[in-house]
N, C-alpha and C positions, 0 to 999 in steps of 0.2 A: 529358650524351649522352642524346637521347631514343630513338634507333633503335639496337639492337646489330646485329652484321655480320648475323645470321640473319633480322633483321627488314627488314634492307635486301635481303637476296636474295629474300626472300618477296613483298616489294612489288615487286621488279623483275619477278617471274613474273606477278604479278597484274595489274599494269598495262602489261604489255608493249606492248599494242595501243591503249593509250589516247594521243590524240594530245598532250596535254599532260603527263599523268603518266609515260608510256612513256620520253621524254627526260628529265624531271626525275629519274627513278628510275635511268637510265643515268648522268647526271651525278652522283648520290649515289654510284653504285657505283664510279666513276671516282676520286672524291674518296677513298673508302674505301681502294681500292687503293693510292693514291698515299701515303696516310697510314702504310698497313702498310708500303709499300716503303722509306720512308725514316724511320722513327722507331719507338718503341715499339710503334707500332699504333694503330687506332682507338679501343680501348676506353681507352687510357691518354695518348694526346696528345689534350687537351682543345681546342686551337686550331682544328683542321678541324671538330670537332663542333660546336663553338660558333658558327662562321662559317656552318654550314649548318643551325642551328636553325630558320629560317624555311623552308627548302626542307623540311626533316623534317617540321615541322609542316602545311604543305602535303600533303606526301603521306600523313601519318597522317589527317587530316581534324580536324573539330572534334568529332566524337561517337565512343563506341565502336562505332557501326554504320557508320561511314564506311568503317572496315577491309574491311567485307564487301560493300561495294557499288562494282561497276565503273563504273557512270555516275556521276560527281562532277560535279554542277553548281557546287558551290562553289569549284571550281579555273577559274581565269581566266588569260589570258595577262599581264595585268598583275601579278597575284600571282606568278607565276613569274619574270616579269622583274625584279620587287624582289628574289626571293629569289637569282636569278642575280647581281645587283649585288652582294651581299654576299659571294658566292664569288669573283667576280672580283677584289674588294678583297682578298680573304684572299691569292688566288692571286698577286698582284702584289707584296704586302708580304711574304709567305713564300717565293716562289720555288718553291715547290711546283708541280709541272707535272701537271694532269689536263686530260681533255677536257670541255668544256661543250656538251652536246648540244642543238641548236635545236630548237625545237618552232613551230608555226603561230603567227606574229606574236610569234615570241620569238627573237632572234638568238643563234645559238651560236658556237663556233669553226668558222671555214670549213675549216681544215685541222688535223689533230691534231697537226703539228709546232708551230702556233703556241700550243698549249696550253702549253708549258713555255719561259715567257720566260727569258732570260738574266737573272739578279739584278742590279740596278744596282749593288749594293754588293758585288760579288762580289771576292774576295780571292785571292792566290795565296801559297804559301808561299815566303818569301824565304832563310829560313836555318833549321836546327836543330841541336842538339847534344845530346848524352847528359849529364846532370848527374852528378855524381860520387854515386854512392848508398852503400847500407850495404856496408863493405868485406865483411862477414859474408855477404852476399848469395850464392847459389848461382852467379849469372852476372850479367853486367852487362845482361842483357835485362830484368832487373826494376827497373833504375834508372830515374828519372824522365827526361824528354825535355822539352826547353825547345823551342819552335816560335816564329818571328817570322814574322807574316803580313801582307803589304801590302794594305792596304784602299783602295779608291777609293770613298768615301761620296759618297751623291747629293746631299747638301747643302754639300760642301766642294769646292772645286776642287783641292787638291793631295792626294795621297794621304798615308795615314799609316801607321805600322806598329804592330801588336799584338803584345806578347810574351805567351803562354801557357805554363804548365808542365803536363804531363798525366803520370798515374802509367802505368805500362806495361799495366795492365790495360785502361785507358781508350784507350790508343794501339792495342791489340790489336783491340778492338771498333770504333774508328774505321776501321781498315785493312779488317777482315772486313766491315763493311758498304759500304767504298767498293768492294770487290772484288766483292761481290755484287749493287751497283747496275746497272742496265742502262744501259750508256753507249752513246751513238749515235755 
């Protein structure tokens, strides 16, 4: 991770009026917010940070002085286009929805609703059952749960099933995260 949450906010304010860095920092802010909403967060989930390294380097500049210069001639539409390509690749493979803000000469998302594509390998819960747990347990709520998920992988034509077993604590965290997620 090159930029922490506060450095992203600081860059967002500093370059708000810059024709290329304004949209770049808006996009990085959207990615950071999406990572915070669907995972352990920006500081701990490395994939979004790694996917945005090129964008972060572009925002931070090549020197320590670049941080304090508002007019940045080192930033070009071509460099921003290349950084956005990495983000689009990450968004497609991960299914994480965030808006890519366009800039002069650099296409972005036309509609915010296009920023959250439906994952191609989405699955659905086919069945579940509570497995027998410790008979000395205070309640059956602490017993593990076995879930069967039907998946439609993008490389195969026929769906297949995956069976996973989770402990009660993990299941509670999954449900809490699903309940707090903004559903449209």
